[in-house]
N, C-alpha and C positions, 0 to 999 in steps of 0.2 A: 637544525630545524627537526621538530618531531616527525617521525614516519607516519604516514596515513595508517589507520588501523585497516584498511584494506585498499589497495591499489590493483586495478585491472587495465592493461594496456595490450591494444590491438588483439584481443581475444577473438579467435574465430575457430569454429569447429564444423566439420561436415559429416555426413554419414553417406558413404559412397560418392556420389557425384553431387549430392544436395547439401549447400550450407545451411545449417541450423541457425549458425549466429555468425555475424561477420563485424570484424574491426569494432568490437565493443571496449570502450575506454570509460572508466569512472574511478573515483576514489571517494573514500569518506575520511574525514579528520575527527569528526566530535560523534560524542555519544547520541542517541535519539533513534528514532524510527524512520528508516527511509523505504519507500514505496516502490516496488518493483511491478509495473502495471502492465498488462498485457491478455490479449484475449488467448483463450486456449489454442495451442500450437504456433504460438508468437516465438517460442525459443525461451521461454522462462526457465523450464525446467532443464533444459540443456545447460543454460547459464548457471542456475544454481548448482548443479552436480558437479560442475567444473569448479567453481569457487570453493566448494566444501570438499574437494578432492576425490569425489566419486568416479569422476571421468577425466582422463587426460584430454586436454584440447589438441587441436590440429595446430594452431599457431597462437602466439601471443603469451602473455605472462600474467600470473596471478600472485601478488605479494601480501601476507598477512603479517603486520607489523614489521615490514621490510624483509621479511621470510619468503624466500621463492618457494611457492607450494611444490611446483613439479620437482625442484633440486632437493629440498627437504621436507617431504611430505609428514614425517612423523612429527617432527618439531612444530611445523605449521599448524596442524591440526590440534596441537594442544591449545590453541587460539580460537578454535572454530566449535561452535554448537550447530547442530542441524536438526530439524524438525522436517522431514518429508511429509508429503501430502497424505501418505499412508503411514502413520506413525509406526516404527520398528518394535512393537510391543510383543513381549513374551506372554502370550494370555494365559498361560497355565501358571505362571509365577505370580506371587503377591507383590504389592508395590514395592515393599522394602527389598524382596529378593531382588526384584528386576533392577531396581536403583543400584543395588550393590554389585550386580552383574555389569551394569553400564559402566560403573565408576572403575571396575577392573579393566575394562575395554580400553578406558581413557588412560590406562596406563598410571593411575592415582596411586600415590603410595599407600601401603596396606592400613598403616596407622592413621590414616587421614579418611578413610572411606566412611566409617560409622558416623562421625560427626557431620561429614559433607551430606550424607543421606539424610540425617535427621534434619538438617538447616534446609535442603532443597524441598522437603516434604512440607515443612513449615511455610516457606515461602509460597509453594503452590497451594497451600491448603488443602494438603490431601494426608495430613498425618493421622487423623481419625480413622482413615481407611488403610493403614499400613500393613495390615495383615489380610486384607481382603485380596482374593485372586482378581487379577486385572480383567479377565473375560466377563466377570460379574459386575463391573462398573458401566455407569451411563456414559454416553459418548462424550459429554463434557468432562467427566472426570477422567477418563482415557486420555482426551486431548490434553488435560493437565498432567498426567503423568508423562506423555510425549513430551512436552515443554520441559519437565522436570530433568530427563534424562539429557537434554540438550544443553543445560545450564550447571550440571552438577560439578563440572570440573571448573567453573568459573571462568569461561572463555570471554575474550574481549569482543569478539564477533559472532553474532547468532543469525542464523538464517532459517525463516519459517515460511513454510510452503502452504498457502491456503489454510492457516492455522484454525479459521472459524467455519471450514466448509462442514456443512452437514449438520451444524448444532442448531438447536432451537434459540429463539430470541433471547431468553433469559441466560442460556448457556454462552452466548456469543458476547454479552454484555460482560459476563464473568471472565471470560478469555480476554478480551480487549482490555479489561483492567489490569489483569495479570502481564499482559506485555507492555503496558504502560509503565508499569512498576519496574519491570526487568530493564526497560530502556532507561531509566535513570542511572543504571549503572555500568551499561554496556551499548555496544552499537547493534541494533537490530535492522536487518534486511527482511523486509515482508513482502512476499510474492503473492499477487492475487489477480484475479480478472474481476473481482466485484469493487464497483466504484465506491460502493458505500464505505467499504473497509478503509479503502485510502482515506477517504473524507474524515472517518472517524478517528484515524490512528495516526496519519503519517503528516510531517511537515514539508517532506520533500519528496519529490515523485521523479521516477525514471520510467518512462513508457517506452516498451519494446514491441516492434511490430514486423513480421517477416525477417527476424534474426537480427534487427538493429535497432539503435536507439533512436527514436524519433522525436523525442522530448525529455528535457530533465530541467527542473527548477522548482519552485516552490508551489505549494498546494494553491496559493492564491493565484500565481501566474499561469497554473494549468487551468484553473477555473475561468479566469479571464482571458484565456488565449482568443476566444471568439468574442468580439465586441457585442454588447447587448443591442438587440434589435426591437426590443419591446419594453414598455413602461405602463404601469398601473398608476390610475388616478382615482381619487374620490372626489365627486363633484356634487355637492348638495343640491345643486340647481336642477341636475338630471338634464343637460343639454340633450337633443335630439342626436342620433347617430350621424345622420346627414352634415350637421354642423361641424362635428368633430372631424369628419373626413373634408372638410372645405380647407381644414389647417394644412398650410404648404409643408410637405415633409411626411404626413402622415399618411400612410398606405392601406392601412385596415383598422377596423374597430372591432372590439369585442365586448359586449354588454356582460358583465359577470357578477352583478348584481343591481339593486334600484339605483344606486348612487356610485357603483364601482364600474370602472372600464379598464380595459386592455389596449393599447394602443400600438401598432407596430409602426416603425418609421424607418426612414432611409438612412444614409449614413451621414446624417447631420448631427455633428458633434454638439451642437448648442441648441437641439430642439428641446430639451427641457426648459432652458431659460426662456425661449419664445413661447413655448406653450404655457408657462407660468403668467407670462405677461398678457396673453391672450384671455386667460382665465379672470385675470384682475379687470381688464379692459370688458369683458362681458358680463362680469358678476356672476360667474358660475360657481362661486363659495368653492374655491378648491382648498380641501382638507389635508390631502395627502397625495405625493407623487414619490414613485420608486422606481428605478431601473430594475429590470430582471435580468440577471446574469445567465449566460448560458449554461445549461445543466452539464453536469460531468459527462453525462451518456454524450450529449451533443458535441463536447469537445473531444471526446474519445473518437467518435466517428469521423469527425472532421480532421483530426490529426492522421488517422488511418488512410482516409482519402487522398489527403494530401500527399502522403508517402506513396500511395499506389500512382497518383498522377505524376509523380516526379522520375518515377521508374521508366 
């Protein structure tokens, strides 16, 4: 059986008496983008620093392609690329000089470095700035250089910490596109506290809160964690609000247009079917009805609250 690209077992770490993370377990088998979601201070940075070999854990193990990171760090790190939240750029170097320097740090054979630098600059679309000093680049291009250093040695596993933080909207879209392109060939772990980034990039999510994983699953499962409690309806007959409130199970009505309404309901799973029948019976000329999913922000808050209540 093929070894997971990364496998984390019973991973825990504490600073003095305080546990930063506790009993973390997960593994990735396939290429793609995996989201590590959590508020600031949730334990994301500690977890990433451990799985990239920057920090030694208190307990547990990290395996990269079956290699124990603590026991064989140099071998394991050849399979890892890491972009910290603050990219480790040498601002006085040109892009080309910096990437050559990074390739050397990665212990790449001398005769492969030139081609590797050219290839990664092309992939990250920074070749036209190869001779420019890094400190003179925009934030978006500096981030591209940071991503380039993380993939120059063609690692199987890449960790990106808040890769779009501080970028303008156009730069965010460009970096997202680059990350998606990288993920067609490699496994990417994307750490963020921004729900929109998860929504835009990730298929699977691990949510961490107070140092523990409190959710793992697909984006759809995360988005649907809380059952919808509202739906919208377009009724050309524009019935009075009071009539809608008389429908069994309807708890509140909000008029959001001349013919459009938002209706809050109880836990009746058949409310939509009942509502449609009533609309037909009363000739309200129903044109559209749609459940409203709980927002990602709502799910995030609810999961965090459930974790606090369980302690």
